[in-house]
DRENTORKOL-3810 file (N, C-alpha, C; in nm, 4 decimals):
REM DRENTORKOL-3810
@n.u->1.2006; n.v->-1.9004; n.w->-27.4217; ca.u->1.0997; ca.v->-1.8480; ca.w->-27.3300; c.u->1.1680; c.v->-1.7506; c.w->-27.2353
@n.u->1.1015; n.v->-1.6457; n.w->-27.1989; ca.u->1.1526; ca.v->-1.5464; ca.w->-27.1050; c.u->1.1088; c.v->-1.5838; c.w->-26.9632
@n.u->1.1449; n.v->-1.4980; n.w->-26.8685; ca.u->1.1021; ca.v->-1.5217; ca.w->-26.7313; c.u->0.9499; c.v->-1.5189; c.w->-26.7230
@n.u->0.8940; n.v->-1.6156; n.w->-26.6489; ca.u->0.7507; ca.v->-1.6297; ca.w->-26.6318; c.u->0.7208; c.v->-1.6345; c.w->-26.4822
@n.u->0.6144; n.v->-1.5677; n.w->-26.4408; ca.u->0.5762; ca.v->-1.5716; ca.w->-26.2998; c.u->0.5436; c.v->-1.7158; c.w->-26.2611
@n.u->0.6079; n.v->-1.7628; n.w->-26.1539; ca.u->0.5883; ca.v->-1.9001; ca.w->-26.1089; c.u->0.5091; c.v->-1.9085; c.w->-25.9792
@n.u->0.5305; n.v->-1.8126; n.w->-25.8881; ca.u->0.4652; ca.v->-1.8180; ca.w->-25.7567; c.u->0.4888; c.v->-1.6866; c.w->-25.6833
@n.u->0.4126; n.v->-1.6686; n.w->-25.5782; ca.u->0.4418; ca.v->-1.5605; ca.w->-25.4849; c.u->0.5553; c.v->-1.6089; c.w->-25.3951
@n.u->0.6447; n.v->-1.5203; n.w->-25.3604; ca.u->0.7603; ca.v->-1.5577; ca.w->-25.2778; c.u->0.7156; c.v->-1.6272; c.w->-25.1490
@n.u->0.6084; n.v->-1.5790; n.w->-25.0878; ca.u->0.5602; ca.v->-1.6350; ca.w->-24.9616; c.u->0.5027; c.v->-1.7753; c.w->-24.9714
@n.u->0.4799; n.v->-1.8241; n.w->-25.0929; ca.u->0.4234; ca.v->-1.9585; ca.w->-25.1105; c.u->0.5251; c.v->-2.0701; c.w->-25.0865
@n.u->0.6535; n.v->-2.0335; n.w->-25.0848; ca.u->0.7584; ca.v->-2.1344; ca.w->-25.0656; c.u->0.8408; c.v->-2.0936; c.w->-24.9441
@n.u->0.8067; n.v->-2.1460; n.w->-24.8263; ca.u->0.8777; ca.v->-2.1086; ca.w->-24.7040; c.u->1.0253; c.v->-2.1512; c.w->-24.7080
@n.u->1.1054; n.v->-2.0827; n.w->-24.6320; ca.u->1.2481; ca.v->-2.1147; ca.w->-24.6224; c.u->1.2663; c.v->-2.2615; c.w->-24.5815
@n.u->1.3590; n.v->-2.3282; n.w->-24.6493; ca.u->1.3894; ca.v->-2.4670; ca.w->-24.6188; c.u->1.2956; c.v->-2.5675; c.w->-24.6825
@n.u->1.2063; n.v->-2.5204; n.w->-24.7713; ca.u->1.1095; ca.v->-2.6116; ca.w->-24.8333; c.u->1.1192; c.v->-2.6078; c.w->-24.9851
@n.u->1.0545; n.v->-2.7050; n.w->-25.0468; ca.u->1.0508; ca.v->-2.7171; ca.w->-25.1920; c.u->0.9064; c.v->-2.7379; c.w->-25.2339
@n.u->0.8727; n.v->-2.6878; n.w->-25.3528; ca.u->0.7366; ca.v->-2.7018; ca.w->-25.4044; c.u->0.7418; c.v->-2.7428; c.w->-25.5510
@n.u->0.6406; n.v->-2.8163; n.w->-25.5930; ca.u->0.6252; ca.v->-2.8489; ca.w->-25.7340; c.u->0.5355; c.v->-2.7432; c.w->-25.7964
@n.u->0.5802; n.v->-2.6865; n.w->-25.9084; ca.u->0.5044; ca.v->-2.5836; ca.w->-25.9780; c.u->0.4978; c.v->-2.6183; c.w->-26.1258
@n.u->0.3937; n.v->-2.5701; n.w->-26.1904; ca.u->0.3801; ca.v->-2.5852; ca.w->-26.3349; c.u->0.4136; c.v->-2.4498; c.w->-26.3963
@n.u->0.5174; n.v->-2.4454; n.w->-26.4792; ca.u->0.5566; ca.v->-2.3226; ca.w->-26.5475; c.u->0.5528; c.v->-2.3524; c.w->-26.6965
@n.u->0.4586; n.v->-2.2903; n.w->-26.7648; ca.u->0.4365; ca.v->-2.3271; ca.w->-26.9038; c.u->0.3926; c.v->-2.4722; c.w->-26.9074
@n.u->0.4622; n.v->-2.5520; n.w->-26.9845; ca.u->0.4295; ca.v->-2.6948; ca.w->-26.9925; c.u->0.5232; c.v->-2.7814; c.w->-26.9097
@n.u->0.6079; n.v->-2.7182; n.w->-26.8285; ca.u->0.7075; ca.v->-2.7930; ca.w->-26.7520; c.u->0.6719; c.v->-2.8009; c.w->-26.6042
@n.u->0.6919; n.v->-2.9199; n.w->-26.5497; ca.u->0.6822; ca.v->-2.9383; ca.w->-26.4049; c.u->0.8203; c.v->-2.9065; c.w->-26.3488
@n.u->0.8257; n.v->-2.8064; n.w->-26.2615; ca.u->0.9539; ca.v->-2.7705; ca.w->-26.2025; c.u->0.9451; c.v->-2.7815; c.w->-26.0504
@n.u->1.0612; n.v->-2.7940; n.w->-25.9895; ca.u->1.0716; ca.v->-2.7940; ca.w->-25.8442; c.u->1.1446; c.v->-2.6662; c.w->-25.8051
@n.u->1.0868; n.v->-2.5915; n.w->-25.7122; ca.u->1.1484; ca.v->-2.4674; ca.w->-25.6664; c.u->1.1754; c.v->-2.4792; c.w->-25.5170
@n.u->1.3024; n.v->-2.4601; n.w->-25.4817; ca.u->1.3445; ca.v->-2.4695; ca.w->-25.3419; c.u->1.3855; c.v->-2.3321; c.w->-25.2907
@n.u->1.3608; n.v->-2.3082; n.w->-25.1620; ca.u->1.3977; ca.v->-2.1835; ca.w->-25.0949; c.u->1.5050; c.v->-2.2182; c.w->-24.9921
@n.u->1.6295; n.v->-2.1818; n.w->-25.0232; ca.u->1.7434; ca.v->-2.2184; ca.w->-24.9379; c.u->1.8261; c.v->-2.0939; c.w->-24.9070
@n.u->1.8446; n.v->-2.0663; n.w->-24.7781; ca.u->1.9273; ca.v->-1.9536; ca.w->-24.7333; c.u->1.8903; c.v->-1.8221; c.w->-24.8022
@n.u->1.7617; n.v->-1.7962; n.w->-24.8147; ca.u->1.7144; ca.v->-1.6714; ca.w->-24.8715; c.u->1.7170; c.v->-1.6644; c.w->-25.0234
@n.u->1.7572; n.v->-1.7728; n.w->-25.0888; ca.u->1.7617; ca.v->-1.7756; ca.w->-25.2351; c.u->1.6660; c.v->-1.8828; c.w->-25.2873
@n.u->1.6202; n.v->-1.8631; n.w->-25.4100; ca.u->1.5317; ca.v->-1.9592; ca.w->-25.4739; c.u->1.6062; c.v->-2.0295; c.w->-25.5869
@n.u->1.5891; n.v->-2.1604; n.w->-25.5929; ca.u->1.6524; ca.v->-2.2429; ca.w->-25.6946; c.u->1.5450; c.v->-2.3237; c.w->-25.7655
@n.u->1.5481; n.v->-2.3209; n.w->-25.8987; ca.u->1.4483; ca.v->-2.3940; ca.w->-25.9769; c.u->1.5187; c.v->-2.5004; c.w->-26.0604
@n.u->1.4553; n.v->-2.6159; n.w->-26.0700; ca.u->1.5112; ca.v->-2.7244; ca.w->-26.1506; c.u->1.3988; c.v->-2.8088; c.w->-26.2070
@n.u->1.4327; n.v->-2.8904; n.w->-26.3048; ca.u->1.3358; ca.v->-2.9831; ca.w->-26.3605; c.u->1.2782; c.v->-3.0632; c.w->-26.2446
@n.u->1.1473; n.v->-3.0745; n.w->-26.2380; ca.u->1.0826; ca.v->-3.1405; ca.w->-26.1260; c.u->1.0668; c.v->-3.2905; c.w->-26.1405
@n.u->1.1214; n.v->-3.3475; n.w->-26.2488; ca.u->1.1052; ca.v->-3.4907; ca.w->-26.2739; c.u->1.2371; c.v->-3.5624; c.w->-26.2460
@n.u->1.2363; n.v->-3.6539; n.w->-26.1506; ca.u->1.3561; ca.v->-3.7301; ca.w->-26.1158; c.u->1.3973; c.v->-3.8171; c.w->-26.2351
@n.u->1.5261; n.v->-3.8157; n.w->-26.2711; ca.u->1.5706; ca.v->-3.8948; ca.w->-26.3856; c.u->1.5698; c.v->-4.0453; c.w->-26.3608
@n.u->1.5538; n.v->-4.0872; n.w->-26.2373; ca.u->1.5539; ca.v->-4.2299; ca.w->-26.2067; c.u->1.4285; c.v->-4.2985; c.w->-26.2588
@n.u->1.3133; n.v->-4.2581; n.w->-26.2075; ca.u->1.1861; ca.v->-4.3191; ca.w->-26.2474; c.u->1.0735; c.v->-4.2182; c.w->-26.2616
@n.u->1.1097; n.v->-4.0907; n.w->-26.2753; ca.u->1.0083; ca.v->-3.9886; ca.w->-26.3000; c.u->0.9365; c.v->-3.9377; c.w->-26.1769
@n.u->0.9936; n.v->-3.9591; n.w->-26.0598; ca.u->0.9302; ca.v->-3.9129; ca.w->-25.9360; c.u->0.9234; c.v->-3.7611; c.w->-25.9291
@n.u->0.8294; n.v->-3.7077; n.w->-25.8504; ca.u->0.8088; ca.v->-3.5635; ca.w->-25.8392; c.u->0.9025; c.v->-3.4996; c.w->-25.7358
@n.u->1.0130; n.v->-3.4428; n.w->-25.7804; ca.u->1.1107; ca.v->-3.3847; ca.w->-25.6881; c.u->1.0513; c.v->-3.2727; c.w->-25.6039
@n.u->0.9559; n.v->-3.1991; n.w->-25.6582; ca.u->0.8929; ca.v->-3.0901; ca.w->-25.5836; c.u->0.8085; c.v->-3.1365; c.w->-25.4666
@n.u->0.7833; n.v->-3.2675; n.w->-25.4581; ca.u->0.7103; ca.v->-3.3243; ca.w->-25.3451; c.u->0.8043; c.v->-3.3958; c.w->-25.2484
@n.u->0.9343; n.v->-3.3843; n.w->-25.2742; ca.u->1.0333; ca.v->-3.4509; ca.w->-25.1897; c.u->1.0561; c.v->-3.3784; c.w->-25.0588
@n.u->1.1399; n.v->-3.4368; n.w->-24.9759; ca.u->1.1750; ca.v->-3.3743; ca.w->-24.8479; c.u->1.3078; c.v->-3.3013; c.w->-24.8627
@n.u->1.3187; n.v->-3.1892; n.w->-24.7930; ca.u->1.4395; ca.v->-3.1069; ca.w->-24.7984; c.u->1.5164; c.v->-3.1179; c.w->-24.6681
@n.u->1.6484; n.v->-3.1253; n.w->-24.6811; ca.u->1.7367; ca.v->-3.1145; ca.w->-24.5655; c.u->1.8558; c.v->-3.0322; c.w->-24.6114
@n.u->1.8654; n.v->-2.9092; n.w->-24.5613; ca.u->1.9690; ca.v->-2.8180; ca.w->-24.6098; c.u->1.9422; c.v->-2.7854; c.w->-24.7553
@n.u->2.0401; n.v->-2.8130; n.w->-24.8419; ca.u->2.0224; ca.v->-2.7872; ca.w->-24.9843; c.u->2.0007; c.v->-2.9156; c.w->-25.0637
@n.u->1.9600; n.v->-3.0224; n.w->-24.9953; ca.u->1.9396; ca.v->-3.1519; ca.w->-25.0602; c.u->1.7920; c.v->-3.1909; c.w->-25.0561
@n.u->1.7402; n.v->-3.2264; n.w->-25.1756; ca.u->1.6042; ca.v->-3.2783; ca.w->-25.1848; c.u->1.6134; c.v->-3.4284; c.w->-25.2083
@n.u->1.5248; n.v->-3.5023; n.w->-25.1423; ca.u->1.5171; ca.v->-3.6470; ca.w->-25.1596; c.u->1.3881; c.v->-3.6797; c.w->-25.2330
@n.u->1.4012; n.v->-3.7494; n.w->-25.3463; ca.u->1.2849; ca.v->-3.7885; ca.w->-25.4249; c.u->1.1951; c.v->-3.8787; c.w->-25.3395
@n.u->1.0646; n.v->-3.8506; n.w->-25.3363; ca.u->0.9750; ca.v->-3.9291; ca.w->-25.2519; c.u->0.9507; c.v->-4.0717; c.w->-25.3010
@n.u->0.9858; n.v->-4.1023; n.w->-25.4248; ca.u->0.9586; ca.v->-4.2355; ca.w->-25.4765; c.u->1.0671; c.v->-4.3370; c.w->-25.4426
@n.u->1.1932; n.v->-4.3045; n.w->-25.4672; ca.u->1.2991; ca.v->-4.4043; ca.w->-25.4485; c.u->1.4224; c.v->-4.3512; c.w->-25.3761
@n.u->1.4129; n.v->-4.2301; n.w->-25.3227; ca.u->1.5196; ca.v->-4.1798; ca.w->-25.2366; c.u->1.6405; c.v->-4.1187; c.w->-25.3056
@n.u->1.6367; n.v->-4.0990; n.w->-25.4351; ca.u->1.7493; ca.v->-4.0317; ca.w->-25.4998; c.u->1.7581; c.v->-3.8903; c.w->-25.4460
@n.u->1.8810; n.v->-3.8427; n.w->-25.4262; ca.u->1.9012; ca.v->-3.7110; ca.w->-25.3669; c.u->1.9746; c.v->-3.6185; c.w->-25.4633
@n.u->1.9321; n.v->-3.4911; n.w->-25.4625; ca.u->1.9893; ca.v->-3.3905; ca.w->-25.5507; c.u->2.0189; c.v->-3.2632; c.w->-25.4728
@n.u->2.1298; n.v->-3.1997; n.w->-25.5083; ca.u->2.1639; ca.v->-3.0682; ca.w->-25.4542; c.u->2.0828; c.v->-2.9662; c.w->-25.5332
@n.u->1.9929; n.v->-2.8958; n.w->-25.4674; ca.u->1.9050; ca.v->-2.8029; ca.w->-25.5390; c.u->1.9798; c.v->-2.6814; c.w->-25.5930
@n.u->2.0990; n.v->-2.6545; n.w->-25.5421; ca.u->2.1755; ca.v->-2.5392; ca.w->-25.5894; c.u->2.2496; c.v->-2.5682; c.w->-25.7194
@n.u->2.2666; n.v->-2.6965; n.w->-25.7527; ca.u->2.3401; ca.v->-2.7338; ca.w->-25.8746; c.u->2.2606; c.v->-2.8256; c.w->-25.9664
@n.u->2.1598; n.v->-2.8946; n.w->-25.9127; ca.u->2.0848; ca.v->-2.9935; ca.w->-25.9895; c.u->2.1528; c.v->-3.1285; c.w->-25.9970
@n.u->2.2714; n.v->-3.1419; n.w->-25.9402; ca.u->2.3485; ca.v->-3.2664; ca.w->-25.9480; c.u->2.3039; c.v->-3.3675; c.w->-25.8427
@n.u->2.3089; n.v->-3.4952; n.w->-25.8816; ca.u->2.2798; ca.v->-3.6026; ca.w->-25.7862; c.u->2.3906; c.v->-3.6051; c.w->-25.6808
@n.u->2.3542; n.v->-3.6314; n.w->-25.5583; ca.u->2.4514; ca.v->-3.6278; ca.w->-25.4483; c.u->2.5538; c.v->-3.7416; c.w->-25.4551
@n.u->2.5153; n.v->-3.8565; n.w->-25.5056; ca.u->2.6068; ca.v->-3.9699; ca.w->-25.5091; c.u->2.6796; c.v->-3.9862; c.w->-25.6418
@n.u->2.6381; n.v->-3.9117; n.w->-25.7446; ca.u->2.7005; ca.v->-3.9237; ca.w->-25.8755; c.u->2.6778; c.v->-3.7932; c.w->-25.9503
@n.u->2.7761; n.v->-3.7040; n.w->-25.9468; ca.u->2.7537; ca.v->-3.5729; ca.w->-26.0089; c.u->2.7518; c.v->-3.5756; c.w->-26.1619
@n.u->2.7646; n.v->-3.6942; n.w->-26.2202; ca.u->2.7469; ca.v->-3.7077; ca.w->-26.3646; c.u->2.5975; c.v->-3.7130; c.w->-26.3995
@n.u->2.5142; n.v->-3.7317; n.w->-26.2983; ca.u->2.3691; ca.v->-3.7380; ca.w->-26.3152; c.u->2.3097; c.v->-3.6119; c.w->-26.2541
@n.u->2.2092; n.v->-3.5584; n.w->-26.3171; ca.u->2.1465; ca.v->-3.4403; ca.w->-26.2609; c.u->2.0219; c.v->-3.4011; c.w->-26.3380
@n.u->1.9622; n.v->-3.2924; n.w->-26.2942; ca.u->1.8447; ca.v->-3.2366; ca.w->-26.3603; c.u->1.8768; c.v->-3.0933; c.w->-26.4008
@n.u->1.8078; n.v->-3.0460; n.w->-26.5017; ca.u->1.8307; ca.v->-2.9112; ca.w->-26.5524; c.u->1.7922; c.v->-2.8071; c.w->-26.4488
@n.u->1.8788; n.v->-2.7089; n.w->-26.4335; ca.u->1.8526; ca.v->-2.5939; ca.w->-26.3474; c.u->1.7977; c.v->-2.4799; c.w->-26.4324
@n.u->1.7143; n.v->-2.3939; n.w->-26.3709; ca.u->1.6573; ca.v->-2.2799; ca.w->-26.4408; c.u->1.6840; c.v->-2.1523; c.w->-26.3617
@n.u->1.7141; n.v->-2.0424; n.w->-26.4304; ca.u->1.7368; ca.v->-1.9153; ca.w->-26.3608; c.u->1.6091; c.v->-1.8658; c.w->-26.2917
@n.u->1.6277; n.v->-1.8027; n.w->-26.1768; ca.u->1.5158; ca.v->-1.7435; ca.w->-26.1030; c.u->1.5412; c.v->-1.5949; c.w->-26.0834
@n.u->1.4344; n.v->-1.5220; n.w->-26.0605; ca.u->1.4438; ca.v->-1.3785; ca.w->-26.0386; c.u->1.3277; c.v->-1.3367; c.w->-25.9491
@n.u->1.3563; n.v->-1.2524; n.w->-25.8517; ca.u->1.2524; ca.v->-1.1988; ca.w->-25.7636; c.u->1.2171; c.v->-1.0588; c.w->-25.8135
@n.u->1.0879; n.v->-1.0364; n.w->-25.8303; ca.u->1.0370; ca.v->-0.9038; ca.w->-25.8679; c.u->0.9287; c.v->-0.8677; c.w->-25.7684
@n.u->0.9632; n.v->-0.7787; n.w->-25.6770; ca.u->0.8693; ca.v->-0.7452; ca.w->-25.5697; c.u->0.8479; c.v->-0.8666; c.w->-25.4827
@n.u->0.7228; n.v->-0.9120; n.w->-25.4737; ca.u->0.6888; ca.v->-1.0299; ca.w->-25.3933; c.u->0.6620; c.v->-1.1536; c.w->-25.4801
@n.u->0.7091; n.v->-1.1484; n.w->-25.6052; ca.u->0.6799; ca.v->-1.2592; ca.w->-25.6969; c.u->0.8097; c.v->-1.3242; c.w->-25.7462
@n.u->0.8024; n.v->-1.4551; n.w->-25.7637; ca.u->0.9148; ca.v->-1.5336; ca.w->-25.8131; c.u->0.8927; c.v->-1.5632; c.w->-25.9606
@n.u->0.9924; n.v->-1.5349; n.w->-26.0411; ca.u->0.9890; ca.v->-1.5620; ca.w->-26.1844; c.u->1.0966; c.v->-1.6657; c.w->-26.2174
@n.u->1.0653; n.v->-1.7524; n.w->-26.3121; ca.u->1.1579; ca.v->-1.8574; ca.w->-26.3543; c.u->1.1655; c.v->-1.8558; c.w->-26.5069
@n.u->1.2869; n.v->-1.8747; n.w->-26.5592; ca.u->1.3077; ca.v->-1.8842; ca.w->-26.7036; c.u->1.3342; c.v->-2.0297; c.w->-26.7369
@n.u->1.2339; n.v->-2.0993; n.w->-26.7887; ca.u->1.2494; ca.v->-2.2420; ca.w->-26.8209; c.u->1.2978; c.v->-2.2631; c.w->-26.9645
@n.u->1.3419; n.v->-2.1537; n.w->-27.0274; ca.u->1.4036; ca.v->-2.1623; ca.w->-27.1607; c.u->1.3097; c.v->-2.2022; c.w->-27.2621
END
């Protein structure tokens, strides 16, 4: 799959994360320090919605059981052997595109 329009840049304020549907995938897109990071939106622990989690810096906390992930790498904060797939992002004008492969 090529890059697909996911959202308008203004829909994801700085320091926040959103759950988006891109194709058939639920992804979480975070806006951190002027950059956008996209990752699989399903927590590997119990399937919680990472895009509905709370953000602090570059860390999202799953709203279901508190697992935390670095949105810039997709790795779990307490065990970097665990993580979620990251997806490339691209800004075109005022629109955010994501390549979910």
